[in-house]
C-alpha positions in Angstrom: 2.2 0.4 -10.5 0.0 3.4 -11.6 -3.3 1.8 -10.4 -1.7 0.9 -7.1 -0.5 4.5 -6.5 -3.9 5.8 -7.5 -5.5 3.3 -5.0 -3.3 4.6 -2.2 -4.2 8.2 -3.0 -7.9 7.3 -3.2 -7.8 5.7 0.2 -5.9 8.6 1.8 -7.8 11.4 0.0 -11.4 10.1 -0.4 -12.9 13.6 0.0 -11.1 15.0 -3.0 -10.0 12.0 -5.1 -12.3 13.0 -8.0 -9.7 15.8 -8.7 -7.9 13.0 -10.5 -10.0 13.8 -13.5 -8.1 17.0 -14.0 -4.9 15.1 -14.9 -4.5 14.7 -18.7 -1.7 13.4 -20.9 0.7 15.8 -22.6 -1.5 15.7 -25.7 -4.7 16.4 -23.6 -6.0 12.8 -23.8 -8.0 11.6 -20.8 -6.3 9.2 -18.4 -9.0 8.7 -15.9 -12.7 7.8 -16.5 -15.7 6.1 -14.9 -16.3 4.6 -18.4 -13.4 2.2 -19.3 -14.4 2.4 -23.0 -13.3 6.0 -23.0 -9.7 5.0 -22.4 -7.6 3.8 -25.2 -5.5 0.8 -23.9 -5.6 -1.4 -20.9 -7.9 0.5 -18.6 -7.6 -0.8 -15.0 -10.0 -0.1 -12.2 -8.6 1.8 -9.2 -9.1 -0.2 -6.1 -11.8 1.3 -3.8 -13.3 3.5 -6.5 -15.4 3.3 -9.7 -12.7 5.1 -11.7 -10.5 3.5 -14.3 -7.0 4.6 -15.2 -5.2 4.3 -18.6 -2.2 2.0 -18.3 -1.3 1.3 -22.0 1.9 3.3 -22.3 5.6 3.0 -21.6 7.3 3.3 -18.2 8.4 6.9 -18.7 4.9 8.1 -19.2 3.7 5.8 -16.4 6.2 7.5 -14.0 5.3 10.9 -15.3 1.6 10.3 -14.7 2.3 8.8 -11.3 4.2 11.9 -10.4 1.3 14.1 -11.4 -1.0 12.0 -9.3 1.0 12.3 -6.1 1.7 16.0 -6.7 -2.1 16.5 -7.0 -2.4 15.4 -3.4 0.5 17.5 -2.2 3.3 14.9 -2.2 6.6 15.6 -3.9 6.4 14.6 -7.6 9.8 12.9 -7.3 8.6 10.6 -4.5 7.7 8.1 -7.2 10.8 6.1 -8.3 11.9 2.7 -9.4 15.0 0.6 -9.0 
């Protein structure tokens, strides 16, 4: 889910997508990198970019991170949900 949301944001906001590097975990770990070896678990390439996203954590952190991603591009953080 997180790589897909990032891919959507990348396609809609190509001119400023690199701002994604400003998003960090609560303990300040990097979550996005061009070097997949810098990420701890299950890095996935974001479609249409050369940027990897960390995906090796639970659903709560996935949703929190997805909320940060959409908020970075001026969408409501709570626009990410699951059923």
